[in-house]
C-alpha positions as CSV (number, residue, x, y, z in Angstrom):
1,X,0.5,1.4,-6.7
2,X,4.0,1.7,-4.9
3,X,4.8,0.0,-1.4
4,X,7.5,0.5,0.1
5,X,8.5,-2.2,2.6
6,X,10.7,-0.6,5.8
7,X,12.1,-1.5,9.1
8,X,15.0,-1.9,11.0
9,X,18.0,-4.1,9.8
10,X,16.9,-8.0,10.5
11,X,13.4,-7.6,11.6
12,X,12.6,-9.7,8.2
13,X,11.9,-7.4,5.5
14,X,13.5,-8.8,3.1
15,X,11.8,-12.2,3.6
16,X,8.7,-11.0,3.5
17,X,9.8,-8.9,0.2
18,X,10.8,-12.9,-1.3
19,X,7.4,-14.2,0.1
20,X,5.1,-11.9,-1.8
21,X,7.2,-10.9,-4.7
22,X,9.1,-14.6,-5.6
23,X,11.9,-11.8,-6.4
24,X,14.8,-13.5,-5.2
25,X,16.2,-10.4,-2.8
26,X,19.2,-11.0,-0.5
27,X,18.4,-11.5,2.8
28,X,21.0,-12.0,5.3
29,X,21.6,-12.3,9.3
30,X,23.8,-8.7,9.1
31,X,22.8,-5.1,8.8
32,X,22.2,-3.3,5.9
33,X,21.8,-6.4,3.5
34,X,19.8,-4.8,1.1
35,X,21.4,-1.0,-0.1
36,X,20.0,-0.5,-3.2
37,X,16.1,-0.7,-3.4
38,X,14.9,-4.4,-4.7
39,X,11.6,-3.7,-7.0
40,X,8.9,-6.4,-7.3
41,X,5.8,-6.3,-9.6
42,X,3.1,-8.8,-8.6
43,X,0.0,-9.2,-10.1
44,X,-3.3,-8.3,-7.4
45,X,-5.3,-11.5,-7.1
46,X,-8.6,-11.0,-8.2
47,X,-11.3,-14.5,-8.7
48,X,-13.7,-12.0,-10.5
49,X,-10.9,-12.3,-13.5
50,X,-10.6,-16.2,-13.7
51,X,-14.3,-16.3,-13.7
52,X,-15.0,-13.5,-16.5
53,X,-12.0,-14.8,-18.8
54,X,-13.9,-18.4,-18.9
55,X,-17.4,-16.6,-19.4
56,X,-15.9,-14.6,-22.6
57,X,-13.4,-17.3,-23.7
58,X,-11.0,-14.4,-23.5
59,X,-7.6,-14.6,-25.2
60,X,-6.0,-12.5,-22.2
61,X,-6.7,-11.6,-18.2
62,X,-4.7,-8.9,-17.0
63,X,-5.0,-8.2,-13.4
64,X,-4.1,-5.3,-11.5
65,X,-1.0,-4.9,-10.0
66,X,1.2,-3.6,-6.9
67,X,4.9,-2.4,-6.9
68,X,6.4,-3.5,-3.7
69,X,9.9,-1.8,-3.1
70,X,12.7,-3.5,-0.5
71,X,14.3,-0.5,1.2
72,X,17.3,-0.6,3.1
73,X,17.1,-1.1,7.0
74,X,17.2,2.1,8.6
75,X,18.8,3.1,12.1
76,X,18.8,6.1,14.8
77,X,20.5,8.9,12.6
78,X,19.1,7.7,9.7
79,X,18.0,11.4,9.4
80,X,21.4,12.2,9.6
81,X,23.0,9.9,7.1
82,X,24.0,7.1,9.3
83,X,23.9,3.7,7.9
84,X,23.6,5.7,4.5
85,X,20.0,6.8,5.7
86,X,19.7,10.1,3.7
87,X,19.8,7.8,0.4
88,X,17.1,5.0,2.2
89,X,15.1,7.7,3.1
90,X,15.2,9.6,-0.5
91,X,13.4,6.0,-1.4
92,X,10.6,6.5,1.0
93,X,9.6,9.4,-0.8
94,X,8.9,7.9,-4.1
95,X,6.1,5.2,-2.9
96,X,2.8,5.4,-2.2
97,X,2.3,3.7,1.8
98,X,4.9,2.6,4.0
99,X,4.7,-1.4,5.0
100,X,6.5,-1.1,8.3
101,X,8.0,-4.5,9.3
102,X,8.2,-5.1,13.2
103,X,10.0,-7.9,14.6
104,X,7.5,-10.3,17.3
105,X,9.7,-13.0,17.5
106,X,12.7,-14.0,20.1
107,X,15.6,-15.6,18.4
108,X,18.9,-15.5,19.6
109,X,20.2,-16.5,15.9
110,X,19.2,-13.7,14.4
111,X,21.1,-10.4,15.5
112,X,18.4,-7.7,16.5
113,X,20.4,-3.8,15.9
114,X,19.6,-2.8,19.0
115,X,20.8,-6.0,21.3
116,X,16.7,-7.0,21.8
117,X,13.2,-7.5,20.8
118,X,11.2,-4.1,21.5
119,X,8.3,-3.7,19.0
120,X,7.4,-0.1,20.2
121,X,10.7,0.9,20.4
122,X,11.6,0.0,17.1
123,X,8.2,1.6,15.8
124,X,9.7,4.6,17.5
125,X,13.0,4.5,15.8
126,X,11.6,5.0,12.5
127,X,9.1,7.1,13.0
128,X,11.2,9.2,14.8
129,X,14.1,9.1,12.0
130,X,11.1,9.9,9.2
131,X,10.0,13.1,11.4
132,X,13.4,14.5,12.1
133,X,14.0,14.4,7.8
134,X,10.2,15.8,7.6
135,X,11.3,18.7,10.0
136,X,14.3,19.0,8.4
137,X,12.3,19.7,4.4
138,X,10.1,21.8,6.8
139,X,12.2,24.3,7.8
140,X,13.7,25.4,4.2
141,X,10.0,25.3,3.0
142,X,9.0,28.0,5.4
143,X,12.3,29.6,5.2
144,X,11.2,29.4,1.3
145,X,7.5,30.6,1.3
146,X,8.9,33.6,4.4
147,X,11.1,35.0,1.4
148,X,8.2,35.0,-0.9
149,X,5.4,36.3,1.6
150,X,8.5,39.7,1.5
151,X,8.7,39.7,-2.2
152,X,5.0,40.1,-2.2
153,X,4.4,37.1,-3.6
154,X,3.9,34.5,-0.8
155,X,0.3,33.4,1.1
156,X,0.5,34.1,4.7
157,X,-2.3,30.9,5.3
158,X,1.1,28.8,3.8
159,X,3.2,29.7,6.6
160,X,0.4,29.3,9.3
161,X,0.0,25.9,8.0
162,X,3.9,24.8,8.2
163,X,3.8,25.9,11.5
164,X,0.9,24.1,12.7
165,X,2.5,21.2,11.0
166,X,6.2,21.9,12.1
167,X,4.7,22.1,16.4
168,X,3.3,18.2,15.5
169,X,6.7,16.9,14.1
170,X,8.4,18.4,17.3
171,X,5.7,17.2,19.5
172,X,6.9,13.5,17.7
173,X,3.7,13.0,16.0
174,X,3.6,11.7,12.4
175,X,1.7,14.7,9.4
176,X,-0.8,12.0,9.0
177,X,-2.3,12.5,12.5
178,X,-3.5,15.9,11.5
179,X,-6.3,16.4,9.1
180,X,-6.6,19.3,6.6
181,X,-9.0,21.0,4.2
182,X,-9.0,19.7,0.6
183,X,-7.1,22.7,-0.3
184,X,-4.5,22.2,3.0
185,X,-4.2,18.5,1.7
186,X,-3.1,19.3,-2.0
187,X,-1.0,22.0,-0.9
188,X,1.1,19.1,2.3
189,X,0.7,16.7,-0.6
190,X,3.1,19.1,-2.6
191,X,5.4,18.9,0.1
192,X,6.1,15.2,-0.3
193,X,6.6,14.8,3.7
194,X,7.4,11.1,4.5
195,X,5.0,11.3,7.4
196,X,2.0,12.1,4.9
197,X,2.2,8.3,3.5
198,X,0.0,5.7,5.6
199,X,1.8,3.3,7.3
200,X,0.7,-0.6,7.4
201,X,2.4,-2.5,10.5
202,X,3.2,-6.0,9.9
203,X,4.3,-7.6,12.9
204,X,6.4,-10.6,12.0
205,X,6.0,-13.5,14.2
206,X,7.9,-16.5,15.0
207,X,6.5,-20.0,13.6
208,X,5.7,-21.3,17.1
209,X,3.1,-18.5,17.4
210,X,1.2,-18.9,14.0
211,X,-2.0,-20.6,15.4
212,X,-2.4,-17.9,18.0
213,X,-4.8,-14.7,17.9
214,X,-2.6,-11.6,17.4
215,X,-3.7,-10.2,20.6
216,X,-2.4,-13.0,22.7
217,X,1.2,-12.5,21.5
218,X,2.4,-10.0,23.9
219,X,4.5,-8.3,21.0
220,X,2.1,-8.2,18.8
221,X,0.1,-6.5,20.7
222,X,2.4,-3.7,21.4
223,X,2.2,-3.1,17.5
224,X,-1.9,-2.8,17.9
225,X,-1.4,-0.6,20.9
226,X,0.9,1.7,19.1
227,X,-1.2,1.2,15.6
228,X,-4.4,2.4,17.7
229,X,-2.9,5.8,18.4
230,X,-2.5,6.8,14.7
231,X,-5.6,4.6,13.1
232,X,-3.0,3.0,11.6
233,X,-3.6,-1.2,10.5
234,X,-1.8,-3.9,11.6
235,X,-1.4,-7.5,9.9
236,X,0.5,-10.6,11.5
237,X,2.2,-13.3,9.9
238,X,5.1,-15.1,10.2
239,X,7.6,-14.1,6.8
240,X,9.4,-17.0,7.0
241,X,6.1,-19.1,6.9
242,X,4.8,-16.9,4.4
243,X,8.6,-17.7,2.4
244,X,8.3,-21.5,2.8
245,X,5.0,-21.2,1.1
246,X,6.1,-19.4,-2.4
247,X,8.6,-22.3,-3.1
248,X,5.3,-24.9,-2.9
249,X,3.7,-25.8,-5.6
250,X,-0.3,-25.2,-6.0
251,X,-1.4,-28.1,-4.5
252,X,1.5,-28.5,-1.8
253,X,0.8,-24.7,-1.0
254,X,-2.8,-25.5,-0.2
255,X,-2.3,-28.3,1.8
256,X,0.3,-26.2,3.9
257,X,-2.0,-23.4,4.2
258,X,-4.7,-26.3,5.5
259,X,-2.4,-27.6,8.2
260,X,-1.4,-24.5,9.4
261,X,-4.8,-23.2,9.7
262,X,-4.3,-20.3,6.9
263,X,-7.1,-19.0,4.4
264,X,-5.4,-16.2,2.6
265,X,-1.8,-15.7,2.2
266,X,0.0,-13.0,3.8
267,X,0.3,-11.0,-0.2
268,X,-3.7,-11.5,-0.5
269,X,-4.1,-9.8,3.4
270,X,-1.3,-7.6,2.5
271,X,-3.2,-6.1,-1.0
272,X,-6.5,-5.8,1.1
273,X,-5.2,-4.0,3.4
274,X,-3.5,-1.7,1.0
275,X,-6.4,-0.7,-1.2
276,X,-8.5,-0.2,2.4
277,X,-6.0,2.1,3.4
278,X,-5.6,3.9,0.4
279,X,-8.9,4.3,-0.6
280,X,-8.9,2.3,-3.8
281,X,-11.3,-0.7,-5.7
282,X,-11.0,-2.5,-9.0
283,X,-13.5,-2.2,-12.0
284,X,-13.4,-4.4,-14.5
285,X,-13.8,-4.7,-18.5
286,X,-14.5,-8.2,-20.3
287,X,-14.5,-8.9,-24.0
288,X,-13.0,-11.9,-25.9
289,X,-9.9,-10.2,-26.7
290,X,-9.1,-9.3,-23.0
291,X,-10.4,-9.6,-19.4
292,X,-8.8,-6.6,-17.3
293,X,-9.0,-5.4,-14.0
294,X,-8.2,-1.2,-12.8
295,X,-7.7,-0.3,-10.2
296,X,-8.9,3.4,-9.2
297,X,-9.7,5.5,-5.8
298,X,-13.0,5.1,-4.4
299,X,-15.5,7.8,-5.4
300,X,-14.0,8.1,-8.8
301,X,-16.6,9.1,-11.2
302,X,-17.0,7.4,-14.7
303,X,-15.1,9.6,-17.2
304,X,-12.4,9.6,-14.8
305,X,-12.3,6.1,-14.7
306,X,-11.9,5.7,-18.7
307,X,-9.1,7.7,-18.5
308,X,-7.5,5.1,-16.8
309,X,-7.9,3.4,-20.0
310,X,-6.7,6.1,-22.5
311,X,-6.8,9.6,-22.1
312,X,-9.4,10.1,-24.8
313,X,-11.8,7.9,-23.0
314,X,-12.5,11.0,-20.8
315,X,-12.0,13.6,-23.5
316,X,-14.4,12.2,-25.0
317,X,-16.5,10.7,-22.9
318,X,-20.9,10.1,-23.5
319,X,-21.5,7.1,-21.7
320,X,-21.1,4.0,-19.6
321,X,-22.5,0.4,-20.1
322,X,-22.2,-1.0,-16.5
323,X,-23.2,-4.1,-14.9
324,X,-22.4,-5.3,-12.0
325,X,-20.4,-8.6,-11.7
326,X,-22.5,-10.3,-9.3
327,X,-25.7,-10.0,-12.0
328,X,-23.4,-10.8,-15.1
329,X,-22.3,-14.0,-13.2
330,X,-25.5,-15.2,-12.1
331,X,-27.3,-14.4,-15.7
332,X,-24.4,-15.9,-17.5
333,X,-24.4,-13.5,-20.6
334,X,-24.1,-9.4,-21.3
335,X,-27.7,-10.3,-23.4
336,X,-29.6,-11.8,-20.4
337,X,-28.2,-8.9,-18.3
338,X,-29.5,-7.1,-20.8
339,X,-32.5,-8.6,-21.1
340,X,-33.4,-8.7,-17.2
341,X,-33.0,-4.6,-17.4
342,X,-29.4,-5.2,-15.0
343,X,-27.2,-3.3,-17.8
344,X,-27.5,0.6,-16.4
345,X,-26.5,3.2,-19.1
346,X,-24.8,5.8,-16.7
347,X,-23.2,9.3,-17.6
348,X,-20.6,11.7,-16.3
349,X,-21.7,12.0,-12.7
350,X,-21.8,8.2,-12.0
351,X,-19.4,7.4,-9.3
352,X,-17.8,3.6,-10.0
353,X,-18.5,0.9,-7.4
354,X,-16.0,-2.4,-6.8
355,X,-16.9,-4.5,-9.3
356,X,-18.4,-2.9,-12.3
357,X,-17.9,-4.4,-15.6
358,X,-17.4,-1.5,-18.0
359,X,-17.8,-0.8,-21.3
360,X,-17.0,3.0,-22.2
361,X,-18.5,4.9,-25.1
362,X,-16.4,8.1,-26.2
363,X,-16.2,10.2,-29.1
364,X,-13.2,12.1,-29.9
């Protein structure tokens, strides 16, 4: 999974990126501090892996991973190249989902590119640039489809669909606000439009507001209200506090979190929302050599899940032996789980469930 962190300059993007990846991206109080995207790979926190590793005395533990890309601040006119916008927009095309950081605090010491704080205006500024970039791409796709249709090799339904998307964009609505059939979805995905990507809004609040309910903070309420118009997710956190937490050792970090009344870190919350937004989950494999988490789409069947490990597993899939994580832990061993009838032997039509502990049988 690849998440692109975007937002206007000086909203806390690089601070958040530093906090969640500990990658040390340059962060400063002036626009376009980030030009080339910084990339950080982080492990997905999963307590089940540690428990399984102890149970199997595993030599190696491998968590699932997420790649975060810190994309430079966008400004008005980005779709026309302002602020190196075209270059930054190309980086967004390469991610699975967008993490849009929105400034929700006042601070005279931190310059705002627009001169004042207005979350809804800031969101619309970014969204409009993505929409304008998509409109430019769409015009080219329509011209291409029309030429193919005249040549007798095009599909009229594609042009109808493209014009429907164009009308939506011209009304300043993102493509993700539309609903498509499975066939249409496959075609739309091939266009690589920016506004098809799901968005998670991160409301970056001040340290003074950390104990308040999000809805009590006027700026955050603006973000929540906007996100509700497109069924978007909102995560409220203080990027500054998250950065401070990462600088502490494990013990001091826990003490600080307790003092602040924080149960989960911003990274843990962001990952949970990301998995939900992208329709992802994890299944597990366990043995003495390695305990590992594998990320798959919700609804994936057993052979395709096996293919995540190796393509031969999918090609020669015979069956899978599956035990639920909770059953395995409560019974203490795989043999005990088998004795209690908790290990299933499943075929090609089995739909994987989050936390399934699997052993795949295959023959190539």
